[in-house]
Structures are given as structure tokens and as C-alpha cells.
N, C-alpha and C positions, 0 to 999 in steps of 0.2 A: 881741657879734657885729659885724662890720664891714660886713655887707651881702652881697648875692649877687655871686658871681664867675662871669663867663661865660668858659668855657674854649674857645678857638678851635682846632679841629683839622681841617686838610685831610687827606684820605686818597686814596691811589691805589695799588692793588695792594699792600696792606699786610697781607695775611693772616698773614704770619709774625710780625708784631709788634703788631698793633692790640689784641689781647686784653690783652697785658701793659701797653700804654699806658693803656687804659681802667681796668684794675685798679689802676694806680698812682694814678689820680684818685680812684677809689672808696675807696682806702686813706687818703685825706687825713684828718688829725685835725680839719681845718676842714670842716664838713659842708655849708655853705651855698653850693653851686655848681651850675651847669648845664654840661654838656659838649655842645657843638654840633659834631658831626662832619659835614663836607660832603664827600661823596665825588665825585671827579672822574672818573666813568665807569670804575671798576675793572673788570677783566676776570677777576679771580680771586674768592675767596670773602670778600673784605673786607666787603661790605655785609651778607652773611648773618651774619657774626660780630657786627657792630655791632647788627643788629636783635635778636639774642638778648639782648645786654646791655640794650638799650632796653626790651625787653618786661618785664624784671624790675626796672628802675630808671628811674623817670619823669624823673630828672634828666638822662638821656642822650637826646639828640635827633639823628636822622639826616636829612640833606637830600641828595638825589642830583641832581647837575647833569645836564642833558640832553645836553650834549656836553663833551668834554674841553677844558678851558680853562686849566688851570694852577693852581698853588697860590694865586696872587694872587686870582684870581676866586673860588676856593673860600673863602679867608679873608674876602673882602669879603662874600660871601653869609652867612657865619656872623656877621660883625659886624652886619649888618643884622637878623639874627634875635635877637641878644643882648638879654637883658632885665636884665643885671646892671649894678651900678655900676662894677664892676672888670672890665677886659678882660685876660685872661691867655692866653698862647699855649703850645701843646704840639703838636709834630708827631707823626705817627702811628707813629713808630718810636722815640721818646724816652720817658723815664720821669721821674717826680717822686718824690722821697723823701717819706715820709708827712707830715712837718711843714712841707713847702714853703709851702703857702698860709698857714698860721697864723703861721709865723715872718716871712714876708714882709709880711703885712698888719700884724702887730704893729710891725714895723720902720717901715713907712710911717707908721703912726699916731704912733709915738713921735717920729719925726723930722719929722712934718708934710710928707711927701713925696707928690706926685701921681703919681710914677713911680719904680720901682726895678727892679732885676734882681739876680742873684746869681752866684756862682761855680758851676761845674759840673764834673763828672768825665766822662771819656771811656771808652767801652766799645766792643768790636768788635761785629760783626753777631750773634755768638752770645751777647752779653750779658756777656762776660768783660771785666773791668777792663783798660784799657790802661796803668794806672799813671800817669795824667796828669790834673792838675786845671788848668782854665783860669780865671784870675782877671781882675781889671780894676783900673784906677786907683781910689784911694779917693774921688777926686772926678773924675768923667769929664766933660771939657769938650767943647763942640761941635766945636772944631777937631780934637781927638783922634779923635772918632768919625768926622769927615769923612774922615779918612785911613785908618781901620781900624775895622771893626765889633767893638767890645769887648763888645757885648751879645749873649749867647746867647739866641736866640729862645725857647727852651724855658724861660727864666727871667723874661722881661719881664712886668710888670704895670703898667697905667696906670689912672687914675681918670677915668671919663667925666664926672664932675661938674666936673672941671677942664678937660679937653681936648675934651669931646664925643667922638663916635665918629670916630676918625681913619681916613680912607679908605685902602684898600689899593690899590697900583698893580697894574695888570694885566700889567706886565712879568713874564716867566716866572720870573726868579730875582732874589733879593736884595730882595724886597719888605719883609722884616722890617727890614733896615738902613734902608730909606727911612722906615719908621714911626719908628724911633728917632731918625733925623736930624730928622724933623718935631718930635718931642718935645723934643729938645735945643735946637733952634732957638728954642723958646719959653721953656724954663726955664733954659737956658745950662749948667747942670751937673747931674749925677746921681750918686747914691751907691749902690753895690751893697751888698747884704747880704754881709758878709765871710765867707761860708762856702758850701760846696757844697750846693745843694738839689735838684740834678737830675742825670740821667745822659744824656749825649749819645751816640747810636749812630753811630759812624763806619762808613759803608758804602762799598764799592768804587765805587759809581756816584754818590756824593755830590760836590758841587762842592768841599767842604772837602778831599776826597781827591785832587783834581786842581788843582795850582797854575795850570796854563795856563787851565783853564776858569774858575777863580776870577778871574783877570786879565780875561778877556773879560767876565764878568758885572759886575765892578766898573767897567770902562770904560763899560758901558751905563748904570750909575747916573749917572755924571758927564755922559755924552753925552745920554741920553734923559730922565732924571729932572730933572737940573739944567739941561738944554738948553744945555750948554756946547758950543762948537765943538770940532772934533777936536783942534786944537792945545792948547787949554786943558785938555781932557779928558786928553790925554797928559801934560801937566805935573802934573795931579792924580794920575795913575797913578804918577809918580815919587815923590810924597809917600806914596802908598799902599805902594809897594814898600819904601821906607825904614822905614816904621812896621811893616809886616808882618815884615820881616827883622831889624830891629834893636830896635824898641821892644816889640812884643807878646811876643816870647819871654821878656822879663823877668817877665811875669805868668803864665807857665806853669811849674808846678812838678811834680816827680816825686813820686809817692806811694809809690814803692818804697824 
């Protein structure tokens, strides 16, 4: 066994998806995990569903925020509660394949890696495959990640014995990218598990579905997280646009 994995899951009005997300963690062939779900003041039945799972599985823990603060604050709360050596991320509408944790931890051990991620497939809101798999460079370098987030949040795992607990930004969007940038700034390169181990749900209200919103949130990373002035942030955005439009499509393949 590789040790305890703490799975970090923020939730907000996820009643349509959260049960499937939790079930995909319970279905893992690697059993040594804890699932920490931090709810960001849901107004639907999300927390009731999570509580039912927690009552029958002690590995599942629910924490409810007192005011709506965004996914970054929810993730940070979960990080603070985490007891595991390994920190893994899974949003409340995404899914893991059953061997995700086992394959990824085995890969990390065999390659002596403190961080890794994997490819993932895309599905629609109803859970139907969109026939698209998102990959990444065999060796992901910091400058590549700086201009485009190649790491799917639902696939990332890092070792707290190497990094400690990496703090999560309270900026409302793209906190996951900031974590991976922090990781790559330290280790310089990262290797993905070269197969799909998770399913990403593309929703109509997600930032990945809106290129204009994506641009806005990425600008905020350069301007607020890196503290670049507006001019430098806009120059960085040109690099982002080139990578997003020219480079990243090379790592997306059709499954049809």
C-alpha cells in the first residue's frame, strides 16, 4: 500500500451529479482513501445526499461552509482537514475510473515522482461520451503550463511528504492551475500517466464551455496570482492564446 489518499471535493448545488462522483471513489480498487467534501452553502439537496453516503462509509467526510465563498476556499478547508500523504482532486460532477488511484500511485512509485496527472475523457451533462480524450506532453515543462493548463484537475495527485500542503488561492476560478504552477515551479517537469483515468463533465455553465470567460479568468491568474501589471498580463495572454489554439489541440484526440 502507498498510504492514505485524501480526495478533495468542493461542492455547490451538485445534487444531480454528486452521488455518481462519490460512487466512483468508492469503486476504486485502491481502498486506502478518505473523501473530504466541503459544501459551499448549497441550496439544493447536495448535503443530504452526501450525509447519506457518510453515514454508511466512514471514509467520507462532509464539512459545510457557513457562507458561500467559492471553490478555492472550499478546497483550502478540505486541504486543512486532510490526513493523507497524497492529495488528490475530484470535482463534484466528475468521475474516476475504478483503477485510477492504483494505477497513478503505482506509476508515481515506479518513476519516483512526487506529482503526476493523467489523460481524461470528456462527457456531457447526461454522462454520455463526447468522443474526446484530452492528453498532455510526455514531459510537461513549467513554461508550457504557464501558457496553458494541461493538467486536468480531476487527475492531479501530489505527495505532501515532498511539497507539504500546497495552499489554495481564494480567487474564484482557476485555483487548480495555480496549484500545478506552484508544483512545476519546484520540480520543473512533470509526467502524466499516458492513459485516460477519469471522466470530465462538460457543462453549459462551466468556464471550459465559454472561451471568453476562460480568457477573463486566465488574465486574472497573471494579474492577481503573479502580480503582473496589465501590460505584462496581456502579453502573457497572447502566449496563452497561441498555446490554446495551436499547441493544445495536438493533444486532443477523437475516440470515434
